[in-house]
N, C-alpha and C positions, 0 to 999 in steps of 0.2 A: 909322967911329967917330964918335960924336956929340960935337961940341965942348962943353967944360964950360959955356960961357955959354948954350948952348941946352938943356941938360939940364932945368932947371926948367920951361921952356916945353913940352918934349916930355912931361915927366911930367904936367904939368897937362892937356895934351890927351888923354893916355892915360886918366887918371882921369876926364876928362870923358866920353870914349867909354864907359867902364865904367858911369858913372852913367846915361848915356842908354840903354845896353843894359838896365840894370836897370829904368829907368823904363818901358821899352817892355813889360815884362811886365804882364799883366792879372791883378791879384790879386783872387781871388774867395774870400770867407769860407765855410767849411763848419762849421756848429755842429750836431753830431749826437751822439746817445747811443752812445758807443763802449764804455762800460762800464755796469754796472748792469742792472736788469730790462729795459730797452728796447734793450739792445745788439744783440739778434737782429735788430732792425729797422735800427738805426743803422749797423751794420757793413755790411749789405747796401747801404744807401744810399750810404755812402762809397765802396764798391766800384764802384757804378754811376757815380758822379760821376767817379771816377779813370779808369775805362775810357773814358768819353766824352772827357774832357779829353786823355787820351793820344792817342786817335784824331784829335781835332781838331788837336792840336799836330803830329802826324806828317803831317797833310795841309797844313801851312803856318800853322796857328794862326789868329789873328784879324788879317787884313790884315798878316801877318808877325810879329805879336806872339804871344808864348807865354802860354797860360793857366797860372797858378800857383794851386794850392789852398792856402789857409791854414786848417788844420784845428784845431778845438777840440772837446774832449770835454765835452758839456754834461750827460752822465750821466743823462739823462732826468729831471732835477730843475729846477724853475722857477728857483730861485736861481742855479744853475750856468748855465742858459741866459741869464739876465740878465747874468751876469758875462762870459760868452763873447761876447755881442753887444757889450757895452761895449768889450771888448778889440779885437775885430775892427774895430769902427767907428772908435774914437778912437785906439787905439794902432797896430794894424796897417794902418789906413787902406785897408781893402779897398773895392773898387768896389761890391760888393753882398754879401748873405749868403744862403746856402742853409740851410734848416732852420727851427726845431729839429725834432726827431723827433716828439715828442708834442704833441697839441693843448693839453694843460695848459701845457706850456712855451711854446708859441706865444702863448697868451693873455697870458702874463706878459712875454715878451721882445719880441714884435713891436712894441708901442707905443714901445719905445726906437728901433727902426729908423725907424718912422714919424716920430717927433719929429725925428730927425736927417736926414730926407729921404734915406734909404738904402733901396733895394729889398731886400725880404726875400722869398725864393721858397720856399715850403713844398712838399715833395714827398710828405709823409705825414700832413699835418694835414687831417682830414675833419670835425671837429666844426663845428657851426653857429657863425656869428659871427666866425670868424677874419678873413675878408677885410673885414668891416665895420669893422675897426680903422682903416683909412685907405687912401688911394690908392697907397701904396707897398707894399702887401701883395698878393702873387701866390701862387697855388698851381696845380699841375697834378694834385693828388690830388683825385679826384671825391668830392664830399661824401656823407656818410651819407644826407642828405635825398634825394639823387638815386639812390643805389645800393640802399638797403634796401627800398624798395617793390618794385623790380624783382626783387630776390632772393626776397622773400617771395612775390610773386605767381607767379613761375616754380615755386618749390618747392610751393606750395599746389596749383597746377594739375596738376603732374606726380604728386604724392603723394596728392591728394584730402584735404588738410588742412582740418579744420573747427574745431579747437580746439588751442590751444598753451599751454604754460607759459612764463613769461618769467623770465630770470635775468640780472642786470646788476650792474656795479660802480657803487656809488653815491657814490664819493668821487673820481671822475676826470671831467674835462670831456669827454673823448672817449667813455667808456662811458656816461655820463649822456646825452650828446647822441644816442648810438646808441639808447638806450632810448626817448627822446622820439620819435625818428623811427620806430622800430619800432611804438610805440604808435599813432601817427597812421596808419601804414600798416595796422595790424591793424584799427583802427576803420573806415578807408575801405574795406577789403576784407571787412569784416563777418566776421572770424575771431575766435571767442570766446577769452578768456583764462581758463584754469582756476585759475591762481595766479601771483603775482608775488613773486619772492624777490630778495634782494640780497647782495652780498659787498663786501669792501673790498680794495684793492690790498695784496698781500703775504699775503693769506690762503692757507692750504694745505689746509685741511679743509673740504669743501663738502658733506659727507654729510648734515647736517641739512636743508639747503635742498633737496638732491636727493631726499631721502626724502619730503618734503612734495610735491615736484613729481611724483614717481612715483605717489603716492597720488591725485593729481588726475587721473590717466589722460589725459595729453595726447597728441595725435597727433604733436607735434614740440616740441622745446625751442628757443625763441628766446633767443639768447645774445649779449649785448653785453659783450665782454671783450677785454683784451689777451691775447696768447698765453701769457704767464707764468702767468696764472690759468685761461685758457680750456682749454689742453691738459689740466691736471690735472682740470678739471671733466669733460671727456669721459671720461677714464680712470675717475674715481670713479663717473660715471653708469653706465657699462657694468658696473662691479663690482657695483653695486646692482641690476642687471638692467633699467636704464632704457635700452633699446635703440632709442629713437625717433631720427629724424633731428634734426640740430642745424642751425639756421639762424643763421649768424654774421654779424658786421660785418667791417669792414676790418681790424681787429686780429687776426682769425683767418686772414687770407689770407697764409699763409706756409708754405713747404716745411718749416719747423721743426716744424710740427704732426706730421709723420710720425716725426720723431725724438723729440719730447716726449710724444706721445700713443701712439706705437708701434702696437700692434694695435687700439687704440680710435679710430683716426683716421678710419675710414670713416664715410660718411653725413653729412659736414659740407658745408653749402651756403653758398657765399660769392659775392659779386658784386664785380667790378672791371673796369676798362677793359683790363686785361692778363691774359692766360692763357698759360702755357707751351705749351699745346696750340693756340694760335691760329696757324695756318699762313700767315702773311704773309711777304713777302720781307724786310721790315724787321725783323720780330720774329725770323725765323730767323737773320738775320745777327747780331743782338744776342746771341741764345742761344749761338750758336757762339763768338763773340768772348769772351763772359763766361766760358763753360765752359773755354775754352782758357787764359784768363788766371788764373782762380782755382780751377780743378779742382773745381768744384761747380756745381750748377744755380742760375740766378738765381731771384729771386722778384719779386713785384709791386713791392716797394720799391726794388730795384735797377733795375728797368725804368723806373720813374717818375723816378728820379734821373738815369738815363742820358738820357732824353728831355728832362728839364729843362735839362741842360747844353747839349744841342743847340738847344733853344728859345732859351736865353740867347745862344748863339753867333750865331744868326741876327739877333738884335737888335743885338749888338755889331758885326757886319759892316755894319750900315746906318749906323752913326754914326762920327764922327771923334773919337778920343780926343785930348784936348788937353793932358793933364797937370794941368789944373785939376780937382781931385777933385770939387768941388761941381758944376761944369758937366758933368763926365763922368757923375756919378751921375744928374743930371737928364736928360741925353740918353738914358741907358739906360732910365730910368723911362718916358720918352716913346715910346721905340721898342718896348718889350716888348708892349704890348697888341695891336699889329697883327700879331704873328707868327703864322703858321700853319705847322704842321709835321706830317709823317707819320713816325712812328717806331715803336718797339717796342710802344707802347700804342695805335697806330692814328692816325687823323687827329685832330689837336689844334687847338683855337683857344680863346682866352680869352673869358669872358663877364663883363661888368661886374656887380659886386655892389653892394649899397646898405647904408647904415648903418641904425641903428634909426629914424632920422627919415625914411628913404626917399631920402636923398641919395646920389649916386654915390660909391662907395668903392673897394675893391680889386677883384681879378680872380680869378674861379673858373674851373675847367675846364669846357669844353663837350664832354663825351664821353659815349658810351653804355656802359653796364655789360655785361660778359659774365658770365653766371652759370655757375658750376662746382660740381661735387660731388666729394668725395674717394672714390676707389675703388681698393683694392689699392695704396696708396702713391703715388697720383698724382691730379691734378686732371683731371676729364673735363668738357668743356663741355656744358651743357644748353641746349636751345633751346625 
């Protein structure tokens, strides 16, 4: 029995231990689109993060400390991403932030993290210019500038493509960036463009654009779209008898295409550092673990999130967390660029990006794209 005079002291010690245990947790912010039109990406991303964090914690965490994810739904909207970043940085006081889901949102919210000197790690932002925001901006999502020329050249070589029609979303940073990079690649590879058509986010009827495209008699359709619009475009194209191959960007690389486009999903060419058909030891282990946990197959976005958590864990293991948030954020920022990791998406390293003036800025992924085509409800790797 504890004497009455010692009870305050014992209580204080116990509360002190509880506070230290809580402080030992490593809080990581996750700002993703868990609702709205981009939720098909954001939910996969969150699942990938959680799977990796659970595995890391089960293996002893970060030098004995537990990873704790503080999750905010940024709804795929710029203003919500800004609010989520402010909450995570200033209220929740997370060590760093993963996200947001869309490049549009990243361009709006990433400057907040940069100004606060907080690392933001994008796993699905592929538009040009994201990492030029500053030296606290990282991503392991391979840029459209790196992927699209490889996708286009592989499809053109395999299919003998000489001329294409182009269709893209003109009101979104990601889809506009995809169009710009497709256009550069088409020019460089001397592939003729029969017509260029546009649409806006939220559109549901694409028959007018597709009718013009069909009349131009292209060998393929080059499509820069998010899957919410891209899948219906494929369905309506087939309904109109436009049965040419579709060459898509990062936004079309999702197993959701088989659900949303149903029987019209064949003939879609995409590029990514990850493929469910890539038979490496690391990827096989990820696919098995993900499928067992979530009872569904993973996609590129889950794989990139999974690898990002492990990349971050390697950096965290190299530093000593002090409890001084500013110092710990700076230490993580300085440790991340040197991390090399082989995971579900293959061998990974960071590559330094530059800003508009050519000065060193954030960090992009240095990875090679795998080109795949949809056939009978699955992705098949093309070489």
